[in-house]
C-alpha positions as CSV (number, residue, x, y, z in Angstrom):
1,X,62.4,-67.0,-31.0
2,X,62.0,-66.4,-34.9
3,X,60.0,-63.2,-36.0
4,X,58.5,-62.4,-39.2
5,X,57.7,-58.9,-40.2
6,X,55.0,-58.6,-42.8
7,X,56.0,-55.2,-44.8
8,X,59.5,-55.6,-43.4
9,X,61.3,-53.2,-45.6
10,X,59.0,-50.5,-45.1
11,X,59.6,-47.7,-42.7
12,X,57.7,-49.2,-40.0
13,X,58.8,-52.8,-40.4
14,X,62.4,-51.6,-40.4
15,X,61.4,-49.8,-37.2
16,X,60.6,-53.0,-35.5
17,X,63.4,-54.9,-36.9
18,X,66.1,-52.6,-35.9
19,X,65.2,-53.3,-32.2
20,X,64.7,-57.0,-32.4
21,X,67.9,-58.0,-34.3
22,X,70.0,-56.7,-31.3
23,X,68.0,-58.9,-28.5
24,X,69.7,-62.0,-27.4
25,X,66.1,-63.8,-27.5
26,X,65.6,-63.2,-31.1
27,X,67.2,-65.7,-33.2
28,X,66.0,-64.7,-36.8
29,X,64.0,-61.7,-38.1
30,X,62.6,-62.1,-41.5
31,X,61.7,-59.4,-43.6
32,X,58.4,-60.3,-45.5
33,X,57.9,-57.8,-48.3
34,X,56.3,-57.4,-51.8
35,X,59.4,-55.5,-52.7
36,X,62.3,-57.2,-50.9
37,X,64.8,-55.3,-52.2
38,X,67.9,-55.2,-50.1
39,X,68.7,-51.7,-51.1
40,X,66.0,-50.4,-49.5
41,X,67.1,-51.6,-46.2
42,X,69.4,-49.4,-43.7
43,X,73.2,-50.5,-43.9
44,X,72.8,-51.9,-40.3
45,X,70.0,-54.3,-41.1
46,X,71.5,-55.3,-44.6
47,X,74.5,-56.5,-42.8
48,X,72.9,-57.9,-39.7
49,X,73.1,-61.9,-39.8
50,X,69.9,-62.4,-37.9
51,X,67.9,-60.3,-40.7
52,X,66.8,-62.1,-44.0
53,X,64.5,-61.2,-46.8
54,X,61.4,-63.0,-48.5
55,X,58.8,-61.9,-51.1
56,X,55.3,-62.1,-49.4
57,X,51.9,-60.7,-50.9
58,X,49.3,-60.0,-48.2
59,X,46.8,-61.2,-50.8
60,X,48.5,-64.7,-50.6
61,X,46.8,-66.6,-48.0
62,X,48.4,-69.8,-48.4
63,X,51.8,-68.4,-48.8
64,X,51.3,-66.5,-45.5
65,X,50.2,-69.6,-43.8
66,X,53.3,-71.9,-44.8
67,X,55.7,-69.2,-43.9
68,X,53.9,-68.4,-40.6
69,X,54.2,-72.1,-39.3
70,X,57.9,-71.6,-39.4
71,X,58.1,-68.8,-37.0
72,X,57.1,-68.2,-33.6
73,X,55.5,-64.7,-34.2
74,X,54.3,-62.4,-37.0
75,X,54.2,-58.7,-36.9
76,X,52.1,-56.9,-39.3
77,X,53.5,-53.5,-40.3
78,X,51.9,-53.5,-43.8
79,X,49.6,-50.6,-44.1
80,X,46.6,-49.6,-44.7
81,X,45.3,-51.7,-42.1
82,X,41.6,-51.3,-43.0
83,X,42.9,-53.6,-46.0
84,X,45.5,-55.8,-44.6
85,X,44.9,-56.4,-40.7
86,X,42.1,-58.9,-41.2
87,X,43.8,-61.2,-44.0
88,X,47.2,-61.5,-42.5
89,X,45.7,-62.1,-38.8
90,X,43.3,-64.8,-40.4
91,X,46.6,-66.3,-41.8
92,X,48.2,-66.3,-38.3
93,X,45.2,-67.7,-36.8
94,X,45.3,-70.8,-39.1
95,X,49.1,-71.1,-38.9
96,X,48.6,-71.2,-34.8
97,X,51.2,-68.4,-34.5
98,X,51.1,-65.3,-32.0
99,X,50.3,-62.1,-34.2
100,X,50.9,-58.4,-33.6
101,X,49.7,-55.4,-35.6
102,X,50.3,-51.7,-35.7
103,X,46.7,-51.2,-37.0
104,X,45.4,-47.7,-36.8
105,X,42.2,-48.2,-38.9
106,X,39.1,-49.0,-36.6
107,X,37.5,-50.8,-39.6
108,X,40.0,-53.7,-39.2
109,X,40.0,-53.7,-35.3
110,X,36.1,-53.9,-35.4
111,X,36.3,-56.9,-37.6
112,X,39.0,-58.5,-35.5
113,X,36.8,-58.2,-32.3
114,X,33.4,-59.2,-33.8
115,X,34.3,-61.7,-36.3
116,X,35.3,-65.5,-35.7
117,X,38.9,-64.6,-35.6
118,X,38.6,-64.1,-31.8
119,X,37.0,-67.6,-30.9
120,X,39.5,-69.2,-33.6
121,X,42.5,-67.6,-31.9
122,X,41.3,-68.8,-28.2
123,X,40.9,-72.1,-29.9
124,X,44.3,-72.0,-31.2
125,X,45.7,-71.0,-27.9
126,X,47.3,-67.8,-29.5
127,X,47.2,-64.1,-28.9
128,X,46.1,-61.6,-31.8
129,X,47.4,-58.4,-30.3
130,X,46.1,-55.4,-32.7
131,X,47.0,-51.9,-32.4
132,X,50.4,-52.0,-30.8
133,X,52.2,-49.3,-32.3
134,X,52.1,-45.4,-31.0
135,X,48.7,-44.5,-31.6
136,X,47.1,-47.1,-31.0
137,X,49.8,-48.8,-28.8
138,X,51.6,-46.6,-26.2
139,X,49.0,-44.1,-25.6
140,X,46.5,-47.1,-25.0
141,X,49.0,-48.3,-22.3
142,X,49.7,-45.0,-20.9
143,X,45.7,-44.6,-20.5
144,X,45.8,-48.0,-18.8
145,X,48.6,-46.8,-16.6
146,X,47.1,-43.9,-15.3
147,X,43.5,-45.4,-15.1
148,X,45.0,-48.1,-12.8
149,X,46.1,-45.2,-10.6
150,X,42.7,-43.9,-10.1
151,X,39.3,-45.0,-8.4
152,X,37.3,-43.5,-11.1
153,X,38.2,-42.6,-14.9
154,X,35.8,-39.9,-16.3
155,X,37.4,-38.7,-19.5
156,X,40.2,-39.7,-22.0
157,X,41.3,-37.5,-24.7
158,X,44.0,-38.7,-27.1
159,X,45.6,-36.2,-29.9
160,X,48.2,-36.8,-32.0
161,X,50.0,-34.8,-34.6
162,X,52.2,-36.0,-37.7
163,X,54.2,-34.0,-39.8
164,X,53.9,-34.9,-43.8
165,X,57.9,-34.9,-43.8
166,X,57.5,-38.3,-42.2
167,X,54.6,-39.8,-44.4
168,X,55.5,-42.1,-47.0
169,X,53.7,-45.2,-48.9
170,X,50.6,-46.6,-47.4
171,X,50.6,-44.0,-44.3
172,X,49.2,-41.4,-46.9
173,X,46.2,-43.8,-47.5
174,X,45.3,-44.2,-43.8
175,X,45.9,-40.2,-43.2
176,X,43.2,-39.6,-46.3
177,X,40.9,-42.7,-45.2
178,X,40.7,-41.7,-41.4
179,X,39.1,-38.3,-42.3
180,X,36.3,-39.8,-44.8
181,X,32.7,-40.3,-43.6
182,X,31.5,-41.1,-40.2
183,X,33.9,-41.9,-37.4
184,X,33.6,-43.6,-34.3
185,X,34.0,-41.6,-30.7
186,X,32.9,-42.8,-27.1
187,X,30.7,-40.2,-25.9
188,X,28.3,-40.5,-23.0
189,X,29.2,-44.1,-22.6
190,X,28.3,-45.2,-26.0
191,X,29.8,-45.1,-29.4
192,X,28.7,-42.3,-31.4
193,X,29.6,-41.6,-35.1
194,X,30.8,-38.1,-35.9
195,X,31.9,-36.6,-39.1
196,X,35.8,-37.1,-39.5
197,X,38.1,-34.4,-40.0
198,X,35.7,-31.9,-38.3
199,X,35.4,-30.1,-34.8
200,X,39.1,-28.8,-34.8
201,X,40.8,-27.9,-31.6
202,X,44.2,-26.1,-30.9
203,X,46.4,-28.3,-28.8
204,X,50.0,-27.6,-27.6
205,X,52.7,-30.3,-28.4
206,X,56.1,-30.5,-27.5
207,X,58.8,-28.9,-29.4
208,X,59.3,-28.8,-32.5
209,X,55.6,-29.2,-33.1
210,X,54.0,-26.2,-31.2
211,X,50.2,-25.7,-31.4
212,X,48.3,-27.8,-33.8
213,X,44.7,-28.1,-34.6
214,X,43.6,-31.5,-34.2
215,X,40.3,-32.9,-35.6
216,X,38.0,-36.1,-35.5
217,X,39.7,-39.2,-36.9
218,X,38.8,-42.5,-37.3
219,X,41.1,-44.8,-34.9
220,X,40.4,-47.9,-32.6
221,X,40.8,-46.7,-29.3
222,X,37.1,-45.4,-28.9
223,X,36.2,-49.2,-29.7
224,X,38.7,-50.9,-27.5
225,X,39.5,-48.9,-24.4
226,X,36.1,-49.1,-23.0
227,X,36.4,-53.0,-22.9
228,X,39.2,-52.5,-20.2
229,X,38.4,-49.1,-18.6
230,X,35.3,-49.8,-17.0
231,X,32.8,-46.8,-16.1
232,X,34.6,-44.3,-18.3
233,X,32.2,-41.5,-19.8
234,X,34.0,-40.3,-22.7
235,X,37.1,-41.4,-25.0
236,X,37.8,-38.7,-27.8
237,X,40.6,-39.1,-30.3
238,X,41.7,-36.4,-32.7
239,X,44.7,-35.8,-34.8
240,X,46.4,-33.7,-37.3
241,X,48.8,-33.6,-40.3
242,X,51.1,-30.9,-40.4
243,X,51.7,-28.0,-41.6
244,X,48.1,-26.8,-41.1
245,X,47.6,-26.1,-44.8
246,X,47.5,-30.0,-45.1
247,X,44.5,-30.7,-43.2
248,X,42.7,-27.6,-44.7
249,X,43.4,-28.9,-48.4
250,X,42.0,-32.4,-47.6
251,X,38.9,-30.7,-45.9
252,X,38.4,-28.7,-49.3
253,X,39.1,-32.1,-51.4
254,X,36.4,-34.2,-49.2
255,X,33.9,-31.3,-49.6
256,X,34.4,-30.8,-53.5
257,X,34.3,-34.6,-54.1
258,X,38.0,-35.3,-54.9
259,X,38.2,-37.9,-52.1
260,X,35.3,-39.9,-53.7
261,X,35.0,-43.8,-54.0
262,X,32.9,-43.9,-57.1
263,X,34.3,-44.4,-60.3
264,X,34.0,-41.3,-62.9
265,X,34.6,-41.6,-66.7
266,X,37.3,-39.3,-67.7
267,X,37.7,-39.3,-71.7
268,X,36.9,-42.8,-71.6
269,X,38.8,-44.3,-68.5
270,X,37.2,-45.1,-65.4
271,X,39.1,-43.4,-62.4
272,X,38.4,-43.0,-58.9
273,X,38.8,-39.5,-57.3
274,X,40.2,-40.9,-54.3
275,X,43.0,-42.9,-55.8
276,X,44.0,-39.9,-58.0
277,X,44.1,-37.6,-55.0
278,X,46.1,-40.5,-53.2
279,X,48.8,-40.6,-56.0
280,X,48.9,-36.8,-55.9
281,X,49.4,-36.5,-52.2
282,X,52.6,-38.5,-52.7
283,X,54.2,-36.0,-54.3
284,X,54.5,-32.7,-52.7
285,X,56.0,-29.7,-54.5
286,X,59.2,-28.8,-53.1
287,X,57.9,-25.1,-52.8
288,X,55.7,-26.2,-50.0
289,X,56.1,-26.1,-46.3
290,X,56.6,-30.1,-45.3
291,X,57.2,-29.1,-41.7
292,X,59.6,-30.8,-39.2
293,X,60.8,-34.6,-39.1
294,X,58.8,-35.2,-36.1
295,X,55.5,-36.3,-34.7
296,X,53.9,-36.2,-31.4
297,X,51.3,-37.6,-29.2
298,X,49.3,-36.3,-25.9
299,X,47.4,-38.3,-23.8
300,X,45.0,-36.7,-21.1
301,X,43.2,-39.1,-18.5
302,X,40.8,-37.4,-15.8
303,X,39.0,-39.0,-13.0
304,X,39.1,-39.1,-9.3
305,X,41.2,-40.4,-6.4
306,X,40.5,-40.4,-2.7
307,X,37.9,-37.7,-3.1
308,X,40.1,-35.4,-5.4
309,X,39.9,-34.8,-9.2
310,X,43.0,-35.7,-10.8
311,X,44.1,-35.0,-14.4
312,X,47.1,-37.0,-15.9
313,X,48.8,-35.5,-19.1
314,X,51.6,-37.2,-20.9
315,X,53.4,-35.6,-23.8
316,X,55.8,-37.1,-26.7
317,X,57.5,-36.0,-29.7
318,X,60.0,-37.8,-32.1
319,X,60.4,-39.7,-35.5
320,X,57.3,-41.6,-36.5
321,X,59.2,-44.8,-37.3
322,X,61.0,-45.6,-34.3
323,X,58.2,-44.4,-32.3
324,X,55.8,-46.7,-33.9
325,X,58.1,-49.8,-34.3
326,X,59.8,-49.6,-30.7
327,X,56.2,-50.6,-28.9
328,X,55.6,-53.5,-31.4
329,X,59.1,-54.9,-30.9
330,X,58.9,-54.6,-27.0
331,X,55.6,-56.5,-27.6
332,X,57.3,-59.2,-29.2
333,X,59.9,-59.4,-26.5
334,X,57.2,-59.5,-23.7
335,X,55.5,-62.4,-25.7
336,X,59.2,-64.3,-25.5
337,X,59.5,-63.4,-22.0
338,X,56.1,-64.9,-21.3
339,X,54.5,-61.6,-20.2
340,X,51.6,-61.7,-22.6
341,X,49.1,-64.4,-21.6
342,X,45.7,-63.3,-22.8
343,X,44.3,-65.5,-25.8
344,X,42.2,-64.4,-28.7
345,X,42.1,-60.9,-30.2
346,X,42.9,-58.1,-27.5
347,X,44.0,-54.6,-27.5
348,X,47.4,-53.4,-25.9
349,X,45.4,-52.2,-22.9
350,X,44.1,-55.6,-22.4
351,X,47.2,-57.6,-22.3
352,X,50.5,-55.6,-21.7
353,X,51.5,-54.8,-18.3
354,X,52.0,-50.9,-18.2
355,X,54.8,-51.1,-15.4
356,X,56.7,-53.5,-17.4
357,X,56.2,-51.9,-20.6
358,X,56.8,-48.2,-19.5
359,X,59.9,-49.3,-17.8
360,X,61.4,-51.0,-20.8
361,X,60.3,-48.1,-22.8
362,X,62.0,-45.6,-21.2
363,X,65.0,-47.7,-20.7
364,X,65.2,-48.1,-24.6
365,X,65.7,-44.0,-24.6
366,X,61.9,-43.1,-24.9
367,X,61.0,-39.8,-23.0
368,X,57.5,-39.4,-21.7
369,X,56.7,-35.5,-20.2
370,X,54.3,-36.0,-17.6
371,X,51.9,-33.6,-15.1
372,X,49.6,-34.3,-12.7
373,X,46.9,-32.1,-11.6
374,X,45.0,-32.3,-8.3
375,X,41.9,-30.3,-7.7
376,X,39.8,-30.8,-4.3
377,X,36.1,-31.7,-4.8
378,X,34.0,-29.3,-2.8
379,X,30.2,-30.3,-2.0
380,X,27.7,-27.8,-0.7
């Protein structure tokens, strides 16, 4: 199988590639990037004979279609995905090639599901698998895994934390964007729009992350999980950037207009506050605490089984790039094995067998800390 990775020279792209190049099912991994400099690659990827570099712009539709027709699967790791998910998926559908992305912006997911892309993908007999990273991705599959063990699912809570020591490039754009304006949550069995970056709650994550204050963020799971977890009442997703001063400063910037999207005149030059703030966030003063080189996620699924209340909890912590890259790589290998058969636009929980995925995931060295709480239901 020949795989092409959009954004292949970036951290997330290399996080996918490093797993694919060592698998016998993969004959070639094409790293497509706007800046295909081999010096940006890790030595192991640079020296691997399966890996090759090409220049590609996600705004070049015809160029993408032509390149995609030469491969068996396309994996899009080039964010921010509210800008890239739709154009790259559109090109993949035209090329009639299976597509995976790690889209973590709900806007892109919303368009993929609700546009002609779904219909055209089904007609082309291909799969458009969106959100196959860590969050969304691994945590979606964990939710489905737990949901399948229950008679009834009542509530799902998805919490994540990322240290700014792990952030680079487009990840900063997503990190600011996901807190702006109204973002979707699934509350009382319907989509509700809440203010992004609000209602912090303290949650304990695995070491070295500790207790972090997570807030409402704009991620795709409130849109996708209800499609596959029937009867669920609430699906809440909150996230945090650490150290805590980062989210506090973003909240201040938002409140004072520094994250505004309307251009302003500054001494005869039109600038957008958001763009300026984004550039400033890419350079953190050395005197500021950047936090640990680690990220984490927590999945909580509450429901009922055999007349008892059950709460499943899963916790994970580790580096962001491999944590995001491994699930996407594993999905590509599942395509090669014929384990993904749903056509059209689909989320991970709609096409990835949790048992197959989790067994392979742990086999690759991932660690999931789990707990199960059982309570009797007493009726008077």
